[in-house]
Steps between C-alpha positions, in 0.01 A plus 500: 500500500234298682321418171803350329473150656134482397571611145790258481270208603232602246758509223623151590144366494439644153821340373402156639159519332670540163707179540348214281336224701494686824124546503457126427723413790284711730178333377649150531581577860136589562359178338495177697669257262519119537836322555725461195398134452138603453570758230220540240516228235475753216844638584652152471326337204380774267743606229328840479512572875718786612805437725429527873665841532272651235182308585176691547488594870134595490366152583283529810613317812166322535533336157847378580382343824204331325728344240728369771209335682341351187815317387555337156140367473361853472595540132240672283241272330593634157858382540381150606286461187787611279735247659256208444456589134872536439567168676405300186769583251583340163575128478851454363501181293703384200675839486164676468299717740135392506300789645225447761159426354634382163547175307805445281616231259873444536747250357736261672800372308720214619865594509590198292274256317545162338505651154732783594240765420279711724132405510291764681235353728195720571448598865181674617517727806207663683619745767242617752446829678526361853781309673482123484690182405640404160323190366651317202296280263691273261376259235631280218824405671418196289432634152200275429296603808254753362234542770733701721573747221134592480468520880784750529363705212150519648623592847743772390275663241206476739673708769432867562839623614356805676299263725796274574715486813850377419615361167414204279766368259384255233716294265253314275766304306820424688626235255455694180738259322276201570176693439604594147577136426187363679743309720523439871878538490768747404667460158775290660228256624548601861214562741537859627310407818788280612769772509387776736644711656753446224868556447650794314782278372310174442310354208263705287205393716688596817594841361146578389365386837759711685428813297124462548525426871731793572333746263136425586436271797744664745299824478173337611347425839289200391471275197222305326644272230227365268530156339290225341526124480768356274505247217132426442401548864267754653479648850212624711565868587711463812790645693831327567656655807740423783264557794786471751580865420254733678523765227423240233209364704359852528534541124294186432220621727433788265393285203149419616376145443784383272641169626845502660752216486791498744816476292852617567640697210731248327857618435534695176139614481414869500268452797762317704775751423277798588390348831862415581589865433238621749234587240179305578389320186229261382440312179152535351421192289204516263403286204706342225776619264460625143145630560321809628225373732248772597368336817845431645619849405197664663550308823869587511428870439239498777751345738769757421256788544398351834869495592533870416213569737657277768829693468306829535607609152139523376174546685287286269349185646467164321244260646566125505239234554704248700794492741856445384607132508857436611679172428819411679555182300426371151553185297516400135286207388669319211387280217603136540458412132550656160227618267257790455397686815132591543429701814181469703577786737571866446710770662376590845304179552520348845582130503524222752745215527387230258317731258555444128678804359521377142580208275791405276397302190739305280396594144619165361374245754210712630615424854376761745670571832350735760707768671402489868552781753730398781415798722211721606515861383447742211621478140752785469653394170455234235626378167293580195356200317794359304717196445678403821754242606527302825607728783364815332393763758131543425326668797635739764293473820512748788469288814259618768717484808585754765851629538543313829398172337751549220780581747417197715499265202829645375663441839377140502625442148846632596517253787402205279727588207846336511788745518647378171175531307290796395120495470346507156494859376216666317688551176265777385599712800856377548786740423670463164867405477748786537514716184778423254693822445713382207371657178582193291340261446156641591285270714200321360151618609410380846292179491143492624592329825739781589250781466392711792167680467671824609 
C-alpha cells in the first residue's frame, strides 16, 4: 500500500513525457531567451523559418546573447556582398528592361506625328553594373546639326557598360523628320526647339515635344543637348548654361577646358524646359550645320567623357591644357554695310576693342568697310564668309568680365532706363514669340534675326 503513491507518480511522469511539445517546453524554460521584441530575425523575415512553437530549441544561450549584443550591424559578410550586387537591377526604359552591364538599342515613337504615322527614333542605352545617375545625351533637335549625331554615337559605342556606374541614354537624332529632309525644321516648318516641354493637345510640334519630354527626358537625372551654329554660322565648342542653378554650375565644371557662356534657357528650348523641371541641363554648341567636323566632334566627345568622370560614372581621366573660361556676358558685332564678308579672325581668337574682325566688300563699287570689335573678349561664334546685309550678326564675342561686374552694370542700366522703354535686346539670344498652336496656316520659317543659338 505504501508503494502505490510512488507508482502513481511514476506513471503520471511517463504520460507527460509522451505529450507532444512537452520536452521542448522544459528546454525553453532552461534557456535564457531575450525579450519578445528581440526575437531572432530569421523567425520574422525568412519564409522557410519554422513557427516559434516548432523552432529548433538547441541554439546555445551564448550565441543568442552574442547576437543581441552585436545588433543589426553584425550581419555576415557574405550577405553584405550579395546585397550590394543585387542593388543594381535592370533599367526599365521604353517598356524594356536593360540588364546591368549591357548596351541596348531601343526605339522611341511619338504618340502622334505631323504626318499621322509613327516614325521610330533610335535610342541607345548603356546600363552599368554599379549605382549612379542617368545621363541623357541628345542631338539633332535641329535636323541639320550633324556634329552632335557623331558625338553621341562615339560616346555610347565607346562605353564599356560593365565598367559604368549608372546609365547613359543617347538619342543621336531627335528630329528625325528634319534630318531626313536635311532641314532644321519639322515638316510643318516649325522649330522643335521652341515647343518644349510640349502639349499633348497642341500643334504637331507641341505633341512631338511633349511625347519626347515625357518619354525620355523625365527619366533622366541630367541632360547634355548638343547643337551647332545655324544658317551659315559656326560656334566654338562651348557650353550654354544657367549658372544661377548650383546643379547646372556643377555640371559645367565637368567639361574640362570648354568655354562656358552664362545663358538662361529661353522658353521653349529643351534645355530650358529640363532645367525648369528640376533636371540640370546644358547646351553643348560645336561647329556649323550640315557638316561633320572632326576637330569639333573630338573636342565635344572629350568634354562629355570628362563629364562622365566628374559624375563618378567612369574612372577614366581626360587631361586639359588650360583652365575653363567662363563668360557672364556676350555681344554680337554686326555689319554696318552690305556686301561680301571676309573674316580676319577665327573661332577662339581673343580680341580687343577696336580690333578689325573682318571686312565687308561691295562687289559692284569695290567699297570696303571694316567690321570693328566693340568689346574685349573671345570669339565664340561667327558667320561664315558670305553675302551679308546691314545689321547682319557677324561675330559673337564672349566678354571678359566677372560676374560682379556684370551685375553692377546691369543694376546701373536699370536705373538709367526709363520705365516706359526697354533696353536693346540681343536678338540672337532673345526669346522667340509665343508658338502659334493653330495648324493652319503654318508659319513661315523664322527669320535670321529671330534665331537663338540654342
